[in-house]
N, C-alpha and C positions, 0 to 999 in steps of 0.2 A: 583504606584504600579500595579493597575489594568491593565492599558494600557501596561506596561512593560511585565507582564506575558502573557497577551493576545497575544502580538506580538510573543513572544517566543514560545508559544504553537502552534500558527498558523504556524510559521516557521517549527516546527517539523512535523506538519500535511502536510505541503507543501512538504517537503522532503519525507515523508512516502508515500503520494499519487503518487508522482512522480516515486518512486522506484516500487510501485505496478503496475503502468501503463507499466513501462519499463519491469518489470518481465513478465508480461502477453505477451507483445509484443514479447519478447525473445522466448516463449514457443508456441505461436500460429502456427507458420509454421510447428511445429512437431506433432500437435494433430490429431489423426486419427478419433476419434468418432466425428460425426456431433453434437450430444447433448453437449459434453464437449466443442467443439469449440464454439458453440452457447452461452453456458453459460458463458465462458471465455470472449467473445466478448461483451456480455451484461454487465459482471462485470466490464470490462474495460471502457465501456461507464459511468457506474455509477461512477467510479473513476475520469473519466474526468469531470463529473458534479460537484463533490465535489472540484476538483482542481480549477474550475472556481470560485466557491464560496470562496474558500480560498484565491485565488489571488484578487479577488474583495474586500475582507475584508482587506487583507494586504495593498492594494492601499489606502484604507481609512486612514491607519496609515502611508501612505508614505513610505512602506517597500517593498523591492523587493522579499522577501521570501528566500527560502533556497533550494538549490540543494542537492540531495542526497550524503551523504559522498562518495567521489571517491573510497576509499578503500573498503568500503561495496559494492558499486555497481560492482567494479572490481571482488571482491571475488564471489559475486552472479553470475556474468556472467560466470567466470571460472568454478564454481561448476555446472552451468546449462550445459554448453558445455561438461564438463567431463562427468557428468551423462548421458546426452543424447547421447554422443558418445559411451558410453558402452551398454545402453539399451534405444533405441528410442521408448518409449511406453507411452501410457496414463497413466500407473501406475507410471512411473518416473516422468511425468509432475505433477500429483497430489501429489506426494511426495515432489517434489521441491516447488510447490505452497503452500502446507501445511506448510512446514518449514518456508518460507518467511512470510506467514501470521501470524504464531505463533510468530515469531521475532517482527513483526510489532505490533501486539496487545500487547505484552510485553512492548515494547518501549513506545507506546502511553500511556498505563496505567501508567507507570513510569512518563511521562511528565504531565499527568493529575494531578497526585499527587504532583509533583514538583512545578507546576505552578498554585497553588491552588487559587491564587488571580486573575486568568484570568476571563474575563467577560463570561456570560453565553452562549453567541453566539459562542465563541471560544471553550468552553467546550462542547457545543452541537455538533459542528462539529467534534470534536475529538471522541465523543461517536458514532457518525454516521459512522465515518471511522473505528472505532473498530468492530462495528456491521457488517459492510460490509465485513471486513476481516474474522470475525467469520463465517458469512453466507457462504462465499466462501469455507472455510475449511469443513464445513457440507456438502455443496452441492457435493463436489468432493470426499468425503470419499469412495464412491462406486467404484472408480477407483484405490484405494490404493491396 
């Protein structure tokens, strides 16, 4: 049961971290503020570090991980393109990123509770990803 829950939790983290990286990549070309661009670039790097850790751990379980849900990814891209088409501003970017982070935090907490038999390593990675998402929303509040 521990291995089963650990793999499932790591898969959700894998999908979530990939979605976060993709979302940051989608908005970076539109960022006007050098400070915001630097922060998002740094945050993307932190996501990529976690992604490598998750993939390494999943490899130990002989699991290939999980890609983000295609429908969620498509809807996110459509929302990003629509909102930036109307208002290409750092405020719009902060709004989009805040919404995405809030959804990620909510989902990850749900999975943390659902897969309670997961090992501590998997729970720790999940908590670190949640913290990263929460920090991102705090850091960009000034752009809302």
